Every structure is written in C-alpha cells, then in structure tokens.
N, C-alpha and C positions, 0 to 999 in steps of 0.2 A: 546187184550193187545198182542203187538210184542214180540215174544223169539227170541234172537239171540244168536246162538253159537258161544262160543268165538275160536278165532284160534289164539293162540298168537304161534310167530314164532323167533325163535331164533338159530342162526349157521344151520338155514336150516332145523330145525324140529320143529316139535310141541311141545310145552313142556306147564308146568304151572308151576308158582313160589309160593312160600308161601310167602304171604303179598310182593309179588315184589321183593324179595330179590334174586338177581343172583346166590349165594351161595346155594338156596335152591330149585332146579328145578327137578322136575320129567319129563321125556321124555316120552310122549305118540306114537310117529310118527315119521319115519325120512322122512315120506312125507304129508307135510300140505295140497297138492292138493287132495289126496288122502281121507284127514280126510273131507275138505270141502264138496268132492262127496258125503261121507257117511251122511253128516248132511243134506245136501240137498235133498239126495233119501228120507230120513226119514223126509222130509216135511219143512223143514226152507224155511222161506221166504226172509231172509236177513241173511248175516253173518256180523261177529265184527272180523278185523284183526288187533292184536296187533302187531305191529312191535318192539321187544323188544331191537333187536340189534340197531333200529333207536333211541330208547329212551334212550339207555346209551350213544350212539354215537352222540348226538345231529343231524341227519342227517338222512333220509329215507334209507333204505337199503334192505327190501323185498320188494318195492313196486311193482315190476314185477312180482314175485310170486302173489300176491294179484289180479293184473289185469288179471292174467291169471285164476285167480277163475274165475272173473266176465265174462270172455269171454267164458269159457268151461261150466259153469253152469247155466249161465243165469239167475241170482239172484241179487240182488243188495248188493253191499260189501262196507263197511266202513272201513277205515283204520286209525290208529293213532300210534305215535310213531316216534320223530325226524322230527316234521313239525315245524321249525323256521323261514322260510322264506316265500316269495311269490313265488319264482320261485320252491320250492319244492312242495308247494299246487297246481301250474298251472300244474307240472308234474303229479300230481296223478290224476288231472280232466281231462287232454288230454290223460291218459293212461285209462280212463273210468270207474275209481273210483266214487262212487255215492257220497260221502260223506267223507271228510278230519276232522279228527279229530283233535283238537288244544289243549295243554295243558301247557307246560311251559311258551310260549310265552303271554299267557293270564296274566301270573303274570309279566314278565320280561318286554313286549312289548305289551301292550295292545292296542298302536294306530295301531300296525300293524295287531291286529285282526278285526278293523274297515275297513282295507285295503282291507282284504281277504274277510269280509263281502260284502262289496260295489262291489268287483271284481266279487265272485263267488257266492253270494247270498246264496240260500238254499242247496249249496253244501258244506256248513262249519257248525262243530259244533264244541263246546269246551267241554272238559273233565274237569270237576273239581273235582280233585282227593283230598280226606280229611284224614287227622289222627288228630280223635278228632275234634275239632272246626277250624283246620287251613289247609290249602291249600298245600300239597305237588309238587316237583318240580322236573326237572332233572330225570326221570324215578324214581320217588318214593325215590330216593336217600336222598334228602333235606326237610326239613319242613321249609315253609315259616312264615311269621310273617301276613299273609293277612287271615282273618277269611272268611270262604266260603259263609258266607252271603253277604259279601262286593262284593266278587268277582261275585257271581250272580248277583249282582244287577249292576255292572260295566259292566259285558258282554253284560245283556240285553240292557244297554244306548247304547253299541256299535252297537247293531243290532243283534246279536246272536239269531238264531230263533230255536234253539234247544241245549239242555246241559245233558251231560252225568256225571251223580254222581257216583262216586267210593269210598267206603270206604277202604282205603288201609290197615287198620287192619283186616280187614274181609275178603279180596280177596284171595282166594287159601285157605281158612283155613276150609270151611265146616262147618262153626259155626253158620249160619244164617244170614240174611241181618241184618244192622241197622235199623229197621223199624220207631224208634225214629228220627235218624237223617235223614232218606229219608222223613220223614214229614215236619221236620225243613226245609229242602232243598225245599220241594215243596209250603211251603207256602209263601217262598221268590220269588220262580221263577214265572214267567208268560208265558213262554214257555212251548213245551212240554220236558219232562224230560225222561231219560231211565237211568236205576239204576242197579249197577253191585256191586258185591263184597259179597261173604259168603254164595251165594244160594245154599242150600243143599238137599233140599228133595221137593216133590211135593207138601206139605204144604206152603213151603216157596212162591212159585209161587202163591198158592190162595191168600196168605196173600197179595201179593203185588198187586194182580188183583183188591182188595179192595181199592186202592189208585188210581185206574183211574179216578175216578171222581175228584180228586185234581189235576190230570196233568200228573199222570205218563203213559207215554207212551208205555214203553217197560221195558223189563229186560234183559242182559246179562248173560250167566250161561256157565261157564267152567268147572273147575275139576267136579264137581256133574255130568256133562255128561260122561267125561271121565272115571270116577271113578265108572260109573253105577248106580249112587246112586239116577238120575233121567233120567227116559226114554224121551228122547225128544219128541216122538208122544203124549205120555200122556200129556206132558207139553203144548204142541200147544194146546191138545184138552182142556184143564182147561183155559188156558188162554184165550180163544176164539177167 
C-alpha cells in the first residue's frame, strides 16, 4: 500500500487545517520544500500536495512550488486545489507534475473531467471529498446535494482511472479514518482508490492495509506525521 505524506501549502507555508477550515490552521513549516525533502529522505515514494490557496481562490497558486519538489527530489508528486479548467491542468502537466487532482469541477463541470481524461489520460485523478453521504465543493466550504456513490459512478463513466476519498469531517482531527465510509466507497469504485482523513496512529495504517484487496491503493497521511503520532518509516514498513 502506498503512503503519501501530505504537504498542504497556504500563503507559502506548510500547514494543516482542522476539517479544512481556514480559521483553524496550524503552521508546521515556513518552507514546504524543506518539508518535502524530509519526507523523501525518510523514504516517501510519492508526495501529495494540497494547494489550499488554490482551493479557496479557484485557481492554482502553488503550482511552481510543487514542480520544484518534483525536480529537486525526483519522486512523483500529485497536486490538487483550484484546478477548474483545462489550461490549469495542462500547465501542471507541462511543469512536470505526475498527477493533477480534480475536485469541485467533478460536480460542477463533469464534462470537463471527461475532456481532461481524454487529453491527459492517467495524469488526472478525482478527489471525492465527503461530508456524511454528500460531496463537498469549493475548498470544502459548501456541501453539494450529490451523493458520493453517485459521483463515483459518474466519474468512472467519464473514464477516470483513479479516485481519492477524503472524509472532510475526519481530516486534521486525528480521530481515526472512517473505515465504514471507505468500505462503502470501495464497493462502488471499480478503479484504484487512495484514502485520506483522520489517520492518527500506526494501527490505522494496518487497518487500511486490510482493504487493499478491495481496491485501496494507498493512504494520505498529514497531521499525524507532523505531530509525531506516526513515524513515516514505520508506516512505510507496515504498509509493505
């Protein structure tokens, strides 16, 4: 199972938000590049970058920082946050980012997802960020009327080859992942899934690993790494 350290960037700093709320921010580093280097030195095989400025503004803001991580550390980097048109996606791909994660447009412009998949194929994935049964949008500031199972099916129909599941109620809380929701998600998904939200201890990594046969590809870990609740090297070893 793949373990992806999360690097959330806001105003040039590496931060974590509680349940994605901008007014509940903890700053962990003033240099996201240094943070990326630390995780790579500890064995990370891929990095997950969340452009929080981009998510709130509706356009990529920290793209070049993510691209610099890719160049300097020579590991795959995926980025999400603010990608709402084909031009932004193309810019990220040309900058060397390995995967662009789409979110809000999966709900507002599903036809654009289809175009992106057609043009960029495996370089595009979709994050389905949920609050209860429903999908959140616009940097998690609003809850749509779209049920997450319905969006999973729609995105697969559009040709998306990988999905990211994030439980927004769990994210940044260190309260443990929502295993039951992840299982529901995996039952509908016919493509590989990466899970995120609430992972707080090494036992959570082991619990998620049990879902690999059901289609779980990996897990994004954020606050637990920064707070020292989980040692990345141990998590990588347990994930196998």
